[in-house]
C-alpha positions as CSV (number, residue, x, y, z in Angstrom):
1,M,46.2,58.6,52.8
2,T,46.1,62.1,51.2
3,G,44.1,62.9,48.1
4,T,47.3,63.1,46.1
5,Q,48.2,59.5,47.3
6,A,44.8,58.2,46.5
7,L,44.8,59.6,43.0
8,R,48.3,58.1,42.4
9,T,47.2,54.8,43.7
10,R,44.2,54.7,41.2
11,L,46.2,56.1,38.2
12,L,49.5,54.3,38.7
13,P,48.8,51.3,40.9
14,G,52.2,49.5,40.0
15,I,54.1,52.5,41.0
16,A,52.1,53.0,44.3
17,L,52.7,49.3,45.1
18,R,56.4,49.6,44.5
19,D,56.4,52.6,46.9
20,A,54.6,50.6,49.5
21,I,57.0,47.7,49.2
22,R,59.9,50.3,49.7
23,T,58.5,51.4,53.0
24,L,59.5,47.9,54.4
25,R,63.0,49.2,54.4
26,N,62.3,51.3,57.5
27,S,60.0,48.9,59.5
28,P,59.8,45.4,58.0
29,N,58.4,43.8,61.2
30,R,55.3,45.9,61.2
31,C,53.5,43.5,59.0
32,P,52.0,40.3,60.4
33,V,53.4,36.9,59.8
34,T,51.6,34.8,57.2
35,P,49.3,31.9,58.2
36,E,51.2,29.6,55.9
37,D,54.7,30.1,57.2
38,R,55.7,31.9,60.6
39,D,59.1,32.8,59.1
40,L,57.4,34.9,56.4
41,R,55.5,38.2,56.7
42,H,52.9,39.7,54.3
43,L,52.1,43.3,53.4
44,L,48.5,43.8,52.3
45,Y,48.2,46.6,49.8
46,G,45.1,48.1,48.1
47,S,41.4,48.1,49.0
48,K,38.7,45.5,48.2
49,P,38.4,44.0,45.6
50,H,42.0,44.9,44.5
51,V,44.1,43.7,47.5
52,Y,47.5,42.3,46.8
53,R,49.6,40.4,49.2
54,V,53.4,41.1,49.1
55,I,55.0,37.9,50.8
56,Y,58.6,38.6,52.1
57,R,61.1,37.5,54.7
58,V,63.2,39.7,57.0
59,I,66.9,38.8,57.1
60,E,67.7,40.6,60.4
61,K,71.5,39.8,60.2
62,Q,71.9,41.5,56.9
63,K,69.1,44.1,57.7
64,Q,67.5,43.0,54.4
65,V,64.0,42.4,53.1
66,D,63.5,39.7,50.4
67,V,60.2,40.0,48.5
68,L,59.3,36.5,47.5
69,H,56.0,36.8,45.9
70,I,53.2,39.3,45.0
71,R,49.7,37.8,44.5
72,H,46.2,39.0,44.4
73,G,44.5,38.7,47.8
74,A,41.6,36.7,46.4
75,R,43.9,33.7,45.6
76,Q,44.1,30.7,47.9
77,Q,46.7,30.6,50.4
78,F,50.1,29.6,48.9
79,K,52.2,26.5,49.6
80,T,55.8,27.4,50.7
81,D,57.2,25.4,47.8
82,E,55.6,27.8,45.4
83,L,58.0,30.5,46.6
84,T,61.2,28.6,45.6
């Protein structure tokens, strides 16, 4: 991360998070599957203690990423029925 990116992350965390989510367009399968559901993946964003989990699914046929939930990393694991 460059100095400019680090400063932007500190000053504009919502915008930087949005930019991180947009990077999923190019390589959505780079992030690990979630422990709760093997059909879902999660992008971890930020640094302790301010880590966020972006939970999403990849729809290969449509070449699409659906962001299902964004939650603080300190929260307990989710239940899949929380995403509907």
